[in-house]
N, C-alpha and C positions, 0 to 999 in steps of 0.2 A: 290719172286715178280712175279704174274704175271699180263701181262697188254695185253689187248684186246681192241679191236677199232672196231667202228660201221661203216661201210661206204654207203653211198647210190650208188645202178647202177640201169641202167636203162634196160630194158630185148624189146624182140621182139616186143610186144603190143607198150610201146613206140613207138621204130622206124618205127612200121606200119604209128603211127598216125602223127609222124612227118614227114615221106615220103609220105604220100597219100595226107596230107598238102600243101607240096612243090609243088605235082606233081600237086594240084589243083591249085595253085598260076601260075605255070610255064604253064599250058593251058590259063587262065587266061590274063596273060602278052603273048602269043603266043612265048613261048621258048620252046626248048628243051632240057632241063636236063637230068646229072645224078644228085641222090643222095646216099649220102653213109652215114650212121650211124653209129660210134664208139662206144667202149666201154672207158672208162677211162686209156685203157693202148695203145690206138688206132687200136686196133682188130675190123675188122667189124661185126656188128651187123646185118645188112640189109642194101641193096644196090638196085637201082634200075635206069635200064637208059631206059628212053622214046624212043618209036619206033621213031626211024630217027634220034637220038641225034647222037655224035660225037664217035666213036668208042675209042678215046682216054679218052673221059667222065669218065666210072671208075677207070682209074688209078688219074688222077687228081683230082675228088672227094673223093676219100682213101686219098690221100696228104691232101688237105686241112682239112678233118675232122681229121686226125692220128696229125697232129698239132695243130690245135685246140683244141683239148683236151689234147694233153700232154704237151702242153708249155702253155697251160692254157689261150690262149688269142684268138681273132678276129686275122685273117690272116691278113688283111689286116692293122693292125697296125704296124707290122713290115716296112713297107714301107710309113708312114704317114708323112710328113714334118713338123715341122723339125728334131724330135727326135726319127724319127723311125728308131730302132735299127740296123736294116738292109739295112739302107742306105749307102752309102760310106761316109768311115769317121765316122761312129759311132760305138758302143761297139760290135756287131753284124755282122757288114758286110761280108757276105761269108756263112752265116747260112744256108743259101737256098742249101749247097752244106753238110751239116751234113745228116747222116744217111743214106746213098747212096743215096741221091738225092730225099728224101723223105717227107725232110722239104721243106713245101709251104707257100713264102710269099707273095701271093695276094690274094686280095678280092676273097671272096666263104667260110671261114671258119669261124666255128663260137662253142665257147665252149658250151656244154650243162650245165647249172648251176642250183642245185635245191639245196636250203636252202643253198648257199654260197658256196657250193663247185660243183668241176666240174667230172660230170657224164661221161661225152661221149664228142659225137663233131657232128658236121652235116657238111658237105663238098655238095658244088653244081658246076658243071659243066655244060659248053652250051653256059649260056647267058655271057651278059659282065657285069661287077663288081657291076653295080647300078641292073640290072634283077638277080645275084646270092642273092643279098642284099635280095632284094623283097622276091627273093622265100626260103631263109634262114630265114630270121625275121617272115613270113606268119609261118612256119614251129614251130619255136620257139614257136609264140603266141598260136598254136592249141596244142602244149601240157600243155603250162600256163592253158589254157584253161579246157584241160581235168582233171588238178587237182584246180581247181579255189575254191572248198570246200574241202578241203583237208588242211594238215598241212604242202604241201610241196608246196615250192615257185619256179618256175620257173622262172629264169632275162629273158627279151624278151631285149636288147639292140644291136646295131649292134658294140658298141666298148667296150665286153665284155672282161676285162683284171683281174686276181686272184693272 
């Protein structure tokens, strides 16, 4: 018996849409960000560090995008009380030490969900939690707007969990 599955994926054009919108929002709120877009396996498709953004931003934004894509949830949900699985005493306490420290459990990483499938992730580093969230949501909204007249539904929510 032959069994094949079709999967959705994002490409460099999608990554460009996400990053351009993220940079636009970053400039609007006056924060210097690094934005990383990864595929569903957590490998970078595109990354941009704004002029003057921290040199630590590329690794942190990649970690956030990696975690969001591969674990299929917004990174801040790991630490949201009372049931955040990475909180002390909960089932995934210490998970941030997985994948050689690449697993990120703080705000700024969002899965990219299209037609209810996680096709990638986006991570931001440079602002505080509120700023990173605004930037990430602006990016997801831009991709949703791009596909609005198609059969592709891009989810826009800060609390994504699949």
